[in-house]
N, CA, C and O atoms as a MOPAC input file, in Angstrom:
PM7 MOZYME 1SCF
protein

 N     10.88700 1    12.91400 1    -8.09400 1
 C     11.83900 1    13.65900 1    -6.97300 1
 C     12.21900 1    15.07300 1    -7.87000 1
 O     12.18500 1    16.18000 1    -7.33300 1
 N     12.55000 1    14.89700 1    -9.17200 1
 C     12.64500 1    16.27200 1   -10.10500 1
 C     11.72800 1    17.54200 1    -9.17500 1
 O     12.18400 1    18.63200 1    -8.82900 1
 N     10.46800 1    17.06400 1    -8.94200 1
 C      9.57700 1    18.04900 1    -8.82200 1
 C     10.09700 1    18.54300 1    -7.50800 1
 O     10.28900 1    19.75900 1    -7.51200 1
 N     10.42900 1    17.82400 1    -6.18400 1
 C     10.65300 1    18.01700 1    -5.33500 1
 C     11.75200 1    18.89300 1    -5.31500 1
 O     11.86600 1    19.89000 1    -4.60200 1
 N     12.59800 1    18.44000 1    -6.18500 1
 C     14.05700 1    19.49200 1    -6.03100 1
 C     13.98400 1    20.83500 1    -6.43900 1
 O     14.70800 1    21.77200 1    -6.10400 1
 N     12.83800 1    20.81100 1    -7.35100 1
 C     12.55900 1    22.14600 1    -7.91100 1
 C     11.69600 1    22.89300 1    -6.91000 1
 O     11.51100 1    24.08700 1    -7.14900 1
 N     11.24600 1    22.47100 1    -6.03100 1
 C     10.24000 1    23.34900 1    -4.97600 1
 C     11.31700 1    23.50500 1    -4.29400 1
 O     11.67400 1    24.66400 1    -4.50700 1
 N     12.19600 1    22.89500 1    -3.44400 1
 C     12.97500 1    22.42300 1    -2.41200 1
 C     14.10500 1    24.19300 1    -3.02700 1
 O     14.23800 1    25.15400 1    -2.27000 1
 N     14.62200 1    24.15200 1    -4.24500 1
 C     15.50900 1    25.01000 1    -4.90500 1
 C     14.73400 1    26.23500 1    -4.90500 1
 O     15.20100 1    27.22700 1    -4.34500 1
 N     13.21600 1    26.29200 1    -5.66500 1
 C     12.78500 1    27.87000 1    -5.18300 1
 C     12.74400 1    28.60000 1    -4.37100 1
 O     13.07100 1    29.78500 1    -4.30300 1
 N     12.13500 1    27.60200 1    -3.36800 1
 C     11.39700 1    28.10300 1    -1.80200 1
 C     12.53500 1    28.13300 1    -0.60200 1
 O     12.35700 1    28.68300 1     0.48500 1
 N     14.03200 1    27.27000 1    -1.10000 1
 C     14.86800 1    27.79900 1     0.17000 1
 C     16.01800 1    27.81700 1    -0.30000 1
 O     16.82400 1    27.56500 1     0.59500 1
 N     16.89100 1    28.13600 1    -2.06700 1
 C     17.34200 1    28.58600 1    -2.24300 1
 C     17.67500 1    29.68900 1    -3.24300 1
 O     18.67400 1    30.17000 1    -3.77700 1
 N     15.97400 1    29.90300 1    -3.23300 1
 C     15.43500 1    31.32600 1    -4.11100 1
 C     16.45900 1    30.95100 1    -6.03300 1
 O     17.09800 1    31.75500 1    -6.71200 1
 N     16.23900 1    29.80800 1    -6.23400 1
 C     17.08900 1    29.46900 1    -7.40200 1
 C     15.98100 1    28.64600 1    -8.30800 1
 O     14.87100 1    28.38500 1    -7.84200 1
 N     16.29500 1    28.33600 1    -9.37100 1
 C     15.40900 1    27.59600 1   -10.15100 1
 C     15.90900 1    26.14600 1   -10.56200 1
 O     17.06100 1    26.30000 1   -10.96700 1
 N     15.58400 1    24.91300 1   -10.63300 1
 C     15.88000 1    23.96800 1   -11.13300 1
 C     15.63700 1    23.12900 1   -12.25100 1
 O     15.82900 1    23.72900 1   -13.30900 1
 N     15.34200 1    22.14900 1   -12.36100 1
 C     15.23100 1    21.44800 1   -13.44800 1
 C     13.81200 1    21.81500 1   -14.45600 1
 O     13.96200 1    21.43900 1   -15.61800 1
 N     12.81300 1    22.32100 1   -14.23000 1
 C     11.85900 1    23.25800 1   -14.25700 1
 C     11.71900 1    24.27100 1   -14.62100 1
 O     10.57700 1    24.72500 1   -14.54300 1
 N     12.72000 1    25.06100 1   -15.15100 1
 C     12.88700 1    26.88800 1   -14.98700 1
 C     11.69900 1    27.69300 1   -15.63100 1
 O     11.43900 1    28.87400 1   -15.39900 1
 N     10.98000 1    26.79500 1   -16.53500 1
 C     10.08800 1    27.58800 1   -17.93100 1
 C      8.72300 1    27.21600 1   -16.33400 1
 O      7.61500 1    27.73700 1   -16.46400 1
 N      8.90300 1    26.64100 1   -15.46000 1
 C      7.18000 1    26.26500 1   -14.90400 1
 C      7.12200 1    27.12800 1   -14.04400 1
 O      8.14800 1    27.41500 1   -13.42600 1
 N      5.51600 1    27.98300 1   -13.68600 1
 C      5.20500 1    28.82600 1   -12.71700 1
 C      5.12400 1    27.80700 1   -10.94700 1
 O      5.01700 1    26.58300 1   -10.87100 1
 N      5.20200 1    28.62700 1    -9.93800 1
 C      5.15800 1    28.14500 1    -8.75000 1
 C      4.45600 1    26.80200 1    -8.93100 1
 O      4.72600 1    25.60500 1    -8.82600 1
 N      3.22900 1    27.73200 1    -9.31700 1
 C      2.26500 1    27.43200 1    -8.75500 1
 C      1.96800 1    25.59700 1    -9.96200 1
 O      1.38600 1    24.55200 1    -9.66900 1
 N      2.64000 1    25.99000 1   -11.14700 1
 C      2.07800 1    24.74000 1   -11.34600 1
 C      3.35000 1    23.20900 1   -11.59400 1
 O      2.99700 1    22.08700 1   -11.95800 1
 N      5.11000 1    23.72000 1   -11.19900 1
 C      5.22500 1    22.86800 1   -10.20700 1
 C      4.64600 1    22.20800 1    -8.76200 1
 O      4.72800 1    21.00800 1    -8.50300 1
 N      4.21100 1    22.94300 1    -8.11600 1
 C      3.38000 1    22.57100 1    -7.08000 1
 C      2.10600 1    21.72100 1    -7.42300 1
 O      1.83500 1    20.75300 1    -6.71300 1
 N      1.38800 1    22.02700 1    -8.39800 1
 C     -0.32200 1    21.26100 1    -9.00500 1
 C      0.57300 1    19.69800 1    -9.14100 1
 O      0.06600 1    18.63900 1    -8.77300 1
 N      1.56000 1    19.76900 1    -9.55800 1
 C      2.30800 1    18.88400 1   -10.66300 1
 C      2.90800 1    17.72100 1    -9.80900 1
 O      2.81300 1    16.52900 1   -10.10100 1
 N      3.48900 1    18.19600 1    -8.79700 1
 C      4.15800 1    17.81100 1    -7.54700 1
 C      3.21200 1    16.72200 1    -6.62500 1
 O      3.30800 1    15.55400 1    -6.24800 1
 N      2.02100 1    18.09900 1    -6.47300 1
 C      0.86700 1    17.43400 1    -5.71400 1
 C      0.21000 1    16.05000 1    -6.41000 1
 O      0.04300 1    15.12200 1    -5.61800 1
 N     -0.15400 1    15.82900 1    -7.71300 1
 C     -0.51200 1    15.14500 1    -8.29400 1
 C      0.44800 1    13.87900 1    -8.22700 1
 O      0.07800 1    12.71200 1    -8.09800 1
 N      1.22100 1    14.15100 1    -8.29400 1
 C      2.08400 1    13.26000 1    -8.20500 1
 C      2.25900 1    12.34200 1    -7.06400 1
 O      2.65300 1    11.17800 1    -7.13500 1
 N      1.87700 1    13.08100 1    -5.85900 1
 C      2.55800 1    12.71900 1    -4.67000 1
 C      1.05700 1    11.82000 1    -4.56300 1
 O      1.05300 1    10.69500 1    -4.06300 1
 N     -0.08000 1    12.40500 1    -5.04500 1
 C     -1.49100 1    12.01000 1    -4.55300 1
 C     -1.37700 1    10.27200 1    -4.99700 1
 O     -1.76400 1     9.23800 1    -4.45200 1
 N     -0.58400 1    10.60400 1    -6.35800 1
 C     -0.86200 1     9.00100 1    -7.24200 1
 C     -0.43200 1     8.28000 1    -6.21800 1
 O     -1.10200 1     7.57400 1    -5.46400 1
 N      1.53300 1     8.63000 1    -6.21400 1
 C      2.64100 1     7.70900 1    -5.58100 1
 C      2.21700 1     7.24700 1    -4.11600 1
 O      2.29000 1     6.08900 1    -3.70300 1
 N      1.75500 1     8.36600 1    -3.39500 1
 C      1.33500 1     8.21500 1    -1.64800 1
 C      3.24100 1     8.52100 1    -1.32400 1
 O      3.68700 1     7.69900 1    -0.52400 1
 N      3.89000 1     9.15800 1    -1.64400 1
 C      5.41700 1     9.42300 1    -1.37700 1
 C      5.40200 1    10.04800 1     0.10700 1
 O      5.75400 1     9.48700 1     1.14400 1
 N      4.99800 1    11.10500 1    -0.02400 1
 C      4.74400 1    11.83700 1     1.33400 1
 C      4.50300 1    11.29300 1     2.80500 1
 O      5.11500 1    11.49600 1     3.85400 1
 N      3.02300 1    10.27700 1     2.39700 1
 C      2.28700 1     9.29800 1     3.42100 1
 C      3.01000 1     8.51600 1     3.48700 1
 O      3.54400 1     8.36300 1     4.58600 1
 N      3.25300 1     7.96800 1     2.79900 1
 C      4.47000 1     6.55200 1     2.92300 1
 C      5.75900 1     6.85200 1     3.98700 1
 O      6.11400 1     6.01800 1     4.82100 1
 N      6.31800 1     8.00600 1     3.84200 1
 C      7.23200 1     8.76700 1     4.13000 1
 C      7.15700 1     8.80500 1     5.73900 1
 O      7.87400 1     8.18500 1     6.52400 1
 N      5.87300 1     9.88700 1     6.08800 1
 C      5.45400 1     9.85900 1     7.37900 1
 C      5.20400 1     8.49300 1     8.09600 1
 O      5.56500 1     8.08700 1     9.20100 1
 N      4.62200 1     8.04200 1     7.31100 1
 C      4.53900 1     6.61100 1     7.72800 1
 C      5.88200 1     5.25400 1     8.56600 1
 O      5.97000 1     4.66600 1     9.64400 1
 N      6.45600 1     5.30100 1     7.64200 1
 C      8.21700 1     4.53400 1     8.10800 1
 C      8.22800 1     5.55500 1     9.25500 1
 O      8.39600 1     4.82100 1    10.22900 1
 N      8.14700 1     6.82800 1     9.72600 1
 C      8.92300 1     7.49700 1    10.99200 1
 C      7.76000 1     7.22100 1    12.05400 1
 O      7.91800 1     7.47500 1    13.24800 1
 N      6.62500 1     6.70200 1    11.55400 1
 C      5.78200 1     6.10400 1    12.80100 1
 C      5.62000 1     5.21500 1    13.09000 1
 O      4.70100 1     4.81200 1    13.80300 1
 N      6.93900 1     4.32200 1    12.36200 1
 C      6.67100 1     3.15400 1    12.52200 1
 C      7.08500 1     2.16900 1    14.07800 1
 O      8.18000 1     1.86500 1    14.55100 1
 N      5.61700 1     1.87000 1    14.56500 1
 C      5.50100 1     1.21100 1    15.68200 1
 C      6.16100 1    -0.20700 1    16.04500 1
 O      6.58300 1    -0.15600 1    17.20100 1
 N      6.37000 1    -1.33700 1    15.50600 1
 C      6.39600 1    -2.35900 1    15.07000 1
 C      7.92600 1    -2.31200 1    15.07500 1
 O      8.22200 1    -1.13100 1    14.89700 1
 N      9.11300 1    -3.10300 1    15.20500 1
 C     10.09400 1    -3.24700 1    15.74600 1
 C     10.25400 1    -4.69400 1    14.58200 1
 O      9.38900 1    -5.54800 1    14.38400 1
 N     11.50500 1    -4.61800 1    14.00000 1
 C     11.91200 1    -5.70000 1    13.56900 1
 C     12.65600 1    -6.58200 1    14.10000 1
 O     13.76500 1    -6.14100 1    14.40000 1
 N     12.40900 1    -8.13100 1    14.44000 1
 C     12.83900 1    -8.61500 1    15.34700 1
 C     14.09700 1    -9.71200 1    14.65000 1
 O     14.30500 1    -9.88100 1    13.44900 1
 N     14.65800 1   -10.21600 1    15.54000 1
 C     15.80900 1   -11.24900 1    15.07900 1
 C     15.50000 1   -11.94700 1    14.75200 1
 O     16.41500 1   -12.74400 1    14.54600 1
 N     13.63200 1   -12.68100 1    14.20500 1
 C     13.35700 1   -13.76000 1    13.53500 1
 C     13.79700 1   -13.41800 1    12.10000 1
 O     13.92800 1   -12.29900 1    11.60400 1
 N     14.00700 1   -14.68500 1    11.51500 1
 C     14.59200 1   -14.29300 1    10.44800 1
 C     14.27000 1   -14.06500 1     9.13100 1
 O     14.97500 1   -13.48100 1     8.30800 1
 N     12.75000 1   -14.73500 1     8.89100 1
 C     11.61400 1   -13.83400 1     8.23900 1
 C     10.73100 1   -12.71200 1     8.64400 1
 O     10.11800 1   -12.67300 1     9.71000 1
 N     10.70500 1   -11.72200 1     7.64100 1
 C     10.36600 1   -10.58400 1     8.25500 1
 C      9.56600 1    -9.95900 1     6.83100 1
 O     10.12400 1    -9.67500 1     5.77100 1
 N      7.60900 1    -9.79900 1     7.25400 1
 C      6.97000 1    -8.81600 1     6.40300 1
 C      6.82100 1    -7.44400 1     6.93500 1
 O      6.50300 1    -7.02200 1     8.04700 1
 N      7.25100 1    -6.67600 1     5.44300 1
 C      7.19100 1    -5.46700 1     5.58600 1
 C      5.51300 1    -5.05000 1     4.69800 1
 O      5.26900 1    -5.31600 1     3.52100 1
 N      4.83500 1    -4.55000 1     5.40600 1
 C      3.19000 1    -3.89900 1     4.97700 1
 C      3.31700 1    -2.80100 1     4.94200 1
 O      3.38500 1    -2.21400 1     6.02300 1
 N      3.39900 1    -2.10100 1     3.80600 1
 C      3.31000 1    -0.22100 1     3.23700 1
 C      1.77300 1    -0.49500 1     3.42500 1
 O      1.40200 1    -1.59800 1     3.02400 1
 N      0.48200 1     0.62600 1     4.16300 1
 C     -0.80500 1     1.14800 1     3.79400 1
 C     -1.13500 1     1.38100 1     2.74700 1
 O     -0.31400 1     0.70400 1     2.12800 1
 N     -1.76600 1     1.86400 1     1.97900 1
 C     -2.08200 1     2.85300 1     0.97300 1
 C     -2.03100 1     3.62300 1     1.76400 1
 O     -1.55900 1     4.41700 1     0.95000 1
 N     -2.08000 1     4.29500 1     2.81200 1
 C     -2.49000 1     5.32500 1     3.73400 1
 C     -0.91500 1     6.16700 1     4.00500 1
 O     -0.73400 1     7.35500 1     4.27200 1
 N      0.45700 1     4.66100 1     3.76000 1
 C      1.88200 1     5.18100 1     4.23600 1
 C      1.92800 1     4.99600 1     5.95400 1
 O      2.04700 1     5.74700 1     6.92200 1
 N      1.82900 1     4.11800 1     5.81000 1
 C      1.70400 1     3.38400 1     7.22700 1
 C      2.74300 1     1.95300 1     6.99300 1
 O      2.39100 1     1.16300 1     6.11700 1
 N      3.88400 1     1.68600 1     7.71500 1
 C      4.27100 1     0.76900 1     8.29400 1
 C      4.33800 1    -0.30000 1     9.07400 1
 O      5.01100 1    -0.08800 1    10.08300 1
 N      3.81100 1    -1.57800 1     8.97400 1
 C      3.30100 1    -2.60000 1     9.62200 1
 C      4.62500 1    -3.76200 1     9.89500 1
 O      5.05000 1    -3.85000 1     8.74300 1
 N      5.13100 1    -4.29200 1    10.37600 1
 C      6.63900 1    -5.49300 1    10.57100 1
 C      5.72000 1    -6.98600 1    11.09600 1
 O      4.79700 1    -6.91900 1    11.90700 1
 N      5.98500 1    -7.72200 1    10.73200 1
 C      5.57200 1    -8.61600 1    10.97600 1
 C      6.73200 1   -10.01100 1    11.02700 1
 O      6.98400 1   -10.49800 1     9.92500 1
 N      7.26200 1   -10.49800 1    11.96800 1
 C      8.24600 1   -11.32800 1    12.13900 1
 C      8.07400 1   -12.78300 1    11.93100 1
 O      7.00300 1   -13.12800 1    12.43200 1
 N      8.54500 1   -13.51800 1    11.52900 1
 C      8.16300 1   -15.13400 1    11.78000 1
 C      9.95400 1   -16.02700 1    11.80200 1
 O     11.05400 1   -15.76900 1    11.31400 1
 N      9.37400 1   -17.13500 1    12.66300 1
 C     10.80200 1   -17.82700 1    12.80000 1
 C     10.53200 1   -19.03100 1    11.05000 1
 O     11.48000 1   -18.99800 1    10.26600 1
 N      9.77500 1   -19.58400 1    10.80500 1
 C      9.78600 1   -20.52500 1    10.10900 1
 C      9.37000 1   -19.77200 1     8.39800 1
 O      8.47600 1   -18.97600 1     8.11400 1
 N     10.30600 1   -20.34400 1     7.61000 1
 C      9.72500 1   -19.63300 1     6.29800 1
 C      8.76900 1   -19.70300 1     6.26700 1
 O      8.03900 1   -18.71500 1     6.34800 1
 N      8.29900 1   -21.02900 1     6.12000 1
 C      7.11300 1   -21.56900 1     5.59200 1
 C      5.29600 1   -20.60800 1     6.18700 1
 O      4.29600 1   -20.26200 1     5.55800 1
 N      5.61800 1   -20.53800 1     7.33400 1
 C      4.88800 1   -19.55100 1     7.93200 1
 C      4.68000 1   -18.35300 1     7.10900 1
 O      3.70100 1   -18.07600 1     6.41500 1
 N      6.01000 1   -17.53400 1     7.34300 1
 C      6.45900 1   -16.41500 1     7.41900 1
 C      5.12200 1   -16.17500 1     5.41300 1
 O      4.16000 1   -15.46300 1     5.12400 1
 N      6.07500 1   -17.42000 1     4.53900 1
 C      5.11400 1   -17.63400 1     2.85900 1
 C      3.74700 1   -17.03400 1     2.88600 1
 O      3.30900 1   -15.96600 1     2.45900 1
 N      3.02700 1   -18.36800 1     3.72200 1
 C      1.58000 1   -18.37200 1     4.25300 1
 C      0.81300 1   -17.29200 1     4.40900 1
 O     -0.27000 1   -17.04400 1     3.88100 1
 N      1.60900 1   -16.49400 1     5.37100 1
 C      1.27800 1   -15.53600 1     6.02700 1
 C      1.39500 1   -14.59100 1     4.63500 1
 O      0.23300 1   -14.20900 1     4.49400 1
 N      2.21700 1   -13.98700 1     3.48600 1
 C      2.18800 1   -13.32400 1     2.45100 1
 C      1.13900 1   -14.02800 1     2.10900 1
 O      0.18100 1   -14.04600 1     2.88200 1
 N      1.11200 1   -14.44100 1     1.41100 1
 C     -0.62400 1   -15.08700 1     0.73200 1
 C     -1.52900 1   -14.60300 1     1.58400 1
 O     -2.56000 1   -14.16400 1     1.07400 1
 N     -1.47900 1   -14.58500 1     2.12000 1
 C     -3.02000 1   -14.71500 1     2.73000 1
 C     -2.84500 1   -12.71600 1     2.95500 1
 O     -3.72100 1   -11.85500 1     2.87000 1
 N     -2.07300 1   -12.64700 1     3.10900 1
 C     -1.51800 1   -10.93800 1     3.11900 1
 C     -2.13500 1    -9.90500 1     1.81100 1
 O     -2.69200 1    -8.82200 1     1.63300 1
 N     -1.55700 1   -11.18000 1     1.01300 1
 C     -1.68800 1   -10.16700 1    -0.01900 1
 C     -3.04400 1    -9.86300 1    -1.28400 1
 O     -3.26600 1    -9.06400 1    -2.19300 1
 N     -3.89200 1   -11.38600 1    -0.46600 1
 C     -5.42500 1   -11.42000 1    -0.70800 1
 C     -6.20300 1   -10.24800 1     0.00700 1
 O     -6.79800 1    -9.28300 1    -0.47500 1
 N     -5.94200 1   -10.77600 1     1.74400 1
 C     -6.87200 1    -9.79700 1     2.26800 1
 C     -5.97900 1    -8.05900 1     2.00400 1
 O     -6.18100 1    -7.31400 1     2.96400 1
 N     -5.33300 1    -7.60000 1     1.18300 1
 C     -4.85500 1    -6.27300 1     0.79300 1
 C     -4.55700 1    -5.90400 1    -0.37300 1
 O     -3.58900 1    -5.14400 1    -0.32700 1
 N     -4.86000 1    -6.04600 1    -1.22100 1
 C     -4.16300 1    -5.97400 1    -2.63900 1
 C     -3.40900 1    -4.52300 1    -3.05600 1
 O     -2.64500 1    -4.26600 1    -3.98700 1
 N     -3.84900 1    -3.83800 1    -2.17100 1
 C     -3.33600 1    -2.01400 1    -2.23700 1
 C     -2.48200 1    -1.83900 1    -1.83400 1
 O     -1.77500 1    -1.01000 1    -2.40800 1
 N     -2.04700 1    -2.38400 1    -0.78900 1
 C     -0.65000 1    -2.21600 1    -0.22500 1
 C      0.03800 1    -2.81000 1    -0.50600 1
 O     -0.28100 1    -3.90700 1    -0.96400 1
 N      1.83200 1    -2.30900 1    -0.35900 1
 C      2.73200 1    -3.32900 1    -0.90900 1
 C      3.04300 1    -3.69400 1     0.45800 1
 O      3.08200 1    -3.09400 1     1.53200 1
 N      3.34500 1    -5.42100 1    -0.12400 1
 C      3.85400 1    -6.32900 1     0.70400 1
 C      5.36100 1    -7.16900 1     0.58000 1
 O      5.48300 1    -7.98600 1    -0.33300 1
 N      6.26700 1    -6.97800 1     1.34400 1
 C      7.39600 1    -7.19000 1     1.02800 1
 C      7.89200 1    -8.40200 1     1.95900 1
 O      8.02600 1    -8.11000 1     3.14700 1
 N      8.13400 1    -9.49800 1     1.64400 1
 C      8.80600 1   -10.58200 1     2.55700 1
 C      9.75600 1   -10.82300 1     2.19000 1
 O     10.05600 1   -11.12700 1     1.03500 1
 N     10.84100 1   -10.67800 1     3.68100 1
 C     12.69700 1   -10.27600 1     3.86600 1
 C     13.05600 1   -11.45700 1     4.64900 1
 O     12.49400 1   -11.61200 1     5.73300 1
 N     14.06600 1   -12.45800 1     4.17500 1
 C     14.93800 1   -13.44700 1     4.74600 1
 C     16.40400 1   -12.33100 1     5.59000 1
 O     17.26100 1   -11.69000 1     4.98300 1
 N     16.26600 1   -12.42200 1     6.74700 1
 C     18.10000 1   -12.07000 1     6.87000 1
 C     18.32800 1   -12.66400 1     7.99100 1
 O     17.40300 1   -13.36400 1     8.40400 1
 N     19.32900 1   -12.60400 1     8.65800 1
 C     19.75500 1   -13.24700 1    10.11500 1
 C     19.77800 1   -12.21100 1    10.79500 1
 O     20.53600 1   -12.49500 1    11.72300 1
 N     19.41900 1   -11.14800 1    10.93600 1
 C     19.05400 1   -10.40100 1    11.75800 1
 C     18.20800 1    -9.05200 1    11.80300 1
 O     17.08100 1    -9.45100 1    11.51200 1
 N     18.15900 1    -8.24500 1    11.92300 1
 C     17.06300 1    -6.93800 1    12.30300 1
 C     18.29700 1    -5.47600 1    11.51600 1
 O     18.18500 1    -4.35600 1    11.01600 1
 N     19.17100 1    -6.27800 1    11.79900 1
 C     19.86100 1    -5.08100 1    11.44600 1
 C     20.04400 1    -4.85200 1    10.16700 1
 O     19.98400 1    -3.77500 1     9.57500 1
 N     20.47800 1    -6.86700 1     9.38600 1
 C     20.16000 1    -6.96700 1     8.05700 1
 C     19.05800 1    -6.73400 1     7.22100 1
 O     19.28000 1    -6.81600 1     6.01300 1
 N     18.09400 1    -6.50400 1     7.53200 1
 C     16.71600 1    -5.76600 1     7.20600 1
 C     16.64600 1    -4.94300 1     7.36400 1
 O     15.64200 1    -4.57200 1     6.75500 1
 N     17.08900 1    -4.11600 1     7.88300 1
 C     17.29700 1    -2.29900 1     7.96800 1
 C     18.27000 1    -2.09500 1     7.34400 1
 O     18.34400 1    -0.91800 1     6.99000 1
 N     19.37200 1    -2.93200 1     6.91800 1
 C     20.88500 1    -2.56000 1     6.29500 1
 C     20.12100 1    -3.02800 1     4.64200 1
 O     20.69900 1    -2.55200 1     3.66500 1
 N     18.97300 1    -3.85400 1     4.39200 1
 C     18.53400 1    -4.56500 1     3.14200 1
 C     17.89200 1    -3.42500 1     2.51600 1
 O     18.18600 1    -2.82900 1     1.48000 1
 N     16.72600 1    -3.19600 1     3.55700 1
 C     15.76700 1    -2.11700 1     3.13100 1
 C     15.80600 1    -0.49500 1     3.79700 1
 O     14.79100 1     0.19900 1     3.84800 1
 N     17.08200 1    -0.06000 1     4.26400 1
 C     17.60600 1     0.88400 1     4.40800 1
 C     16.72900 1     2.39400 1     4.20300 1
 O     16.39600 1     3.26500 1     5.00700 1
 N     16.54200 1     2.23300 1     2.73200 1
 C     15.31700 1     3.38200 1     2.35800 1
 C     14.26800 1     3.63300 1     3.02100 1
 O     13.75800 1     4.73100 1     3.24300 1
 N     13.72100 1     1.94400 1     3.55300 1
 C     12.64000 1     1.92200 1     4.43200 1
 C     12.21000 1     2.34500 1     5.56700 1
 O     11.04800 1     2.49400 1     5.94600 1
 N     13.45100 1     2.58700 1     6.24200 1
 C     13.76700 1     2.53800 1     7.52700 1
 C     14.55100 1     4.44200 1     7.71800 1
 O     14.45500 1     5.22200 1     8.66600 1
 N     15.21200 1     4.58600 1     6.47600 1
 C     15.75200 1     5.53700 1     6.85700 1
 C     14.55500 1     6.84000 1     7.49600 1
 O     13.34800 1     6.95400 1     7.28000 1
 N     15.37200 1     7.57700 1     8.22700 1
 C     14.81200 1     8.68900 1     8.82700 1
 C     14.54100 1    10.24000 1     7.63300 1
 O     15.49400 1    10.93300 1     7.27600 1
 N     13.18400 1    10.49600 1     7.22100 1
 C     12.80200 1    11.22800 1     6.12500 1
 C     11.95500 1    12.83400 1     6.85300 1
 O     11.46700 1    13.83400 1     6.32600 1
 N     12.08900 1    12.48700 1     7.93400 1
 C     11.49400 1    13.38800 1     8.49500 1
 C     12.30100 1    15.19300 1     8.36100 1
 O     11.62600 1    16.21000 1     8.51800 1
 N     13.13400 1    15.20300 1     8.19000 1
 C     13.83800 1    16.84300 1     7.17500 1
 C     13.34900 1    17.17400 1     5.92700 1
 O     12.89100 1    18.21300 1     5.45200 1
 N     13.55000 1    16.04500 1     5.49500 1
 C     13.30200 1    16.06100 1     3.93400 1
 C     11.29800 1    16.71900 1     4.00500 1
 O     10.92800 1    17.82000 1     3.59700 1
 N     10.17700 1    15.38500 1     4.77700 1
 C      9.15200 1    15.91400 1     5.00200 1
 C      9.39000 1    17.50800 1     5.27300 1
 O      9.40500 1    18.25200 1     4.29300 1
 N      9.51900 1    17.88000 1     6.17500 1
 C      9.72900 1    19.11300 1     7.05000 1
 C      9.79200 1    20.09200 1     5.87600 1
 O      8.90700 1    20.90100 1     5.59400 1
 N     11.16700 1    19.88600 1     5.10500 1
 C     11.75500 1    20.73200 1     3.82800 1
 C     10.70800 1    21.37300 1     2.92100 1
 O     10.34500 1    22.53700 1     2.75600 1
 N     10.25800 1    19.89100 1     2.25300 1
 C      9.20300 1    20.21900 1     1.32400 1
 C      7.50900 1    20.55500 1     1.38700 1
 O      6.83200 1    20.96200 1     0.44400 1
 N      7.01900 1    20.24800 1     2.83500 1
 C      6.08400 1    20.86700 1     3.20700 1
 C      6.10400 1    22.55800 1     3.30500 1
 O      5.29300 1    23.28600 1     2.73300 1
 N      7.26000 1    23.02800 1     4.19300 1
 C      7.78500 1    24.04300 1     4.29700 1
 C      7.81900 1    24.93500 1     3.05800 1
 O      7.47200 1    26.11100 1     2.95300 1
 N      8.40000 1    23.95900 1     1.99400 1
 C      8.36000 1    24.66200 1     0.68300 1
 C      7.29500 1    24.85300 1     0.04500 1
 O      7.36800 1    25.81200 1    -0.72400 1
 N      6.50800 1    24.41700 1     0.05700 1
 C      5.18000 1    23.83300 1    -0.63700 1
 C      4.21600 1    25.45700 1     0.01500 1
 O      3.35500 1    25.95600 1    -0.70900 1
 N      4.39200 1    25.78600 1     0.75700 1
 C      3.29900 1    26.80500 1     1.15700 1
 C      3.82400 1    28.06700 1     1.20200 1
 O      3.17400 1    29.08600 1     0.96800 1
 N      5.93400 1    27.99600 1     1.74100 1
 C      6.19000 1    29.42600 1     0.96900 1
 C      5.66300 1    29.88800 1    -0.52900 1
 O      5.01400 1    30.89200 1    -0.82300 1
 N      6.14900 1    28.83600 1    -1.37100 1
 C      5.51200 1    28.60300 1    -3.05300 1
 C      4.34400 1    28.92900 1    -2.71900 1
 O      4.05400 1    29.65700 1    -3.66800 1
 N      3.50100 1    28.92100 1    -2.09100 1
 C      2.16800 1    29.14600 1    -2.83400 1
 C      1.03600 1    30.07600 1    -1.95900 1
 O     -0.19400 1    30.14300 1    -1.95800 1
 N      2.11800 1    30.74400 1    -1.22800 1
 C      1.84200 1    31.40100 1    -0.41400 1
 C      0.98300 1    31.38700 1     1.11300 1
 O      0.48200 1    32.31300 1     1.75100 1
 N      1.04000 1    30.22600 1     1.32500 1
 C      0.67800 1    29.70700 1     2.64300 1
 C      1.00700 1    29.51400 1     3.86100 1
 O      2.21600 1    29.36400 1     4.03400 1
 N      0.49600 1    29.47500 1     4.57400 1
 C      1.42800 1    29.49300 1     6.25500 1
 C      1.27100 1    27.63500 1     5.93400 1
 O      2.45800 1    27.31200 1     5.89000 1
 N      0.62000 1    26.60500 1     5.75000 1
 C      0.85600 1    25.41000 1     6.43600 1
 C      0.06400 1    24.38000 1     4.81900 1
 O     -1.07500 1    24.30900 1     4.35800 1
 N      1.14000 1    23.88200 1     4.50600 1
 C      1.12900 1    22.98100 1     2.94300 1
 C      0.41600 1    21.97700 1     3.34600 1
 O      0.67500 1    20.98900 1     2.65900 1
 N     -0.70700 1    21.68500 1     4.49500 1
 C     -2.24200 1    21.13200 1     4.65800 1
 C     -3.14500 1    21.91700 1     3.27200 1
 O     -3.67700 1    21.59400 1     2.21000 1
 N     -2.86000 1    23.28200 1     4.21000 1
 C     -4.26800 1    24.28900 1     3.23800 1
 C     -3.58500 1    24.65900 1     1.55000 1
 O     -4.19100 1    25.47300 1     0.85300 1
 N     -2.57900 1    24.12800 1     1.13600 1
 C     -1.87900 1    24.36800 1    -0.02600 1
 C     -2.23300 1    22.92400 1    -0.70300 1
 O     -2.50700 1    22.78700 1    -1.89500 1
 N     -2.18600 1    21.95400 1     0.18000 1
 C     -2.80400 1    20.53600 1    -0.56000 1
 C     -4.47100 1    20.84900 1    -0.78800 1
 O     -4.78300 1    20.90500 1    -1.97700 1
 N     -5.58200 1    21.05900 1     0.18600 1
 C     -6.76800 1    21.48300 1     0.04200 1
 C     -7.01200 1    22.57700 1    -1.19200 1
 O     -8.01800 1    22.43000 1    -1.88700 1
 N     -6.20300 1    23.54000 1    -1.43300 1
 C     -6.88200 1    24.85400 1    -2.46800 1
 C     -6.23400 1    23.86100 1    -4.03800 1
 O     -7.00600 1    23.79700 1    -4.99500 1
 N     -4.85700 1    23.17500 1    -4.14300 1
 C     -4.59600 1    23.10000 1    -5.61600 1
 C     -5.69900 1    21.76400 1    -5.62100 1
 O     -5.95300 1    21.17700 1    -6.67300 1

């Protein structure tokens, strides 16, 4: 997040942030390397595109794929949810899988609000900032070049 802050400060405020000694290229390279490792932007994009809805069933499994997509599965019975959790963890060892117990979909969203928040504006700002600092018009092109 410090690298993202640096990118945003340079591109949108014409200031330097926590890494004033680094060049634009160094900041971009480090940010993209960390993003590649953590899949932060892919995950944020996936959350915004999640088609599944958290239901009012009491047990919900959130499945974050390694590509950043979010799938939601809900169960009335805790035993069924646990059984499914173990199977999913075995079948999808690279995914982040979370079992949540709550009385309503509102409680699930509240407890995991960071997962369900709308990050589109942040993604747009980062993409535009990466493109601006690299001198390119597309952040996708930046990732290919760096």
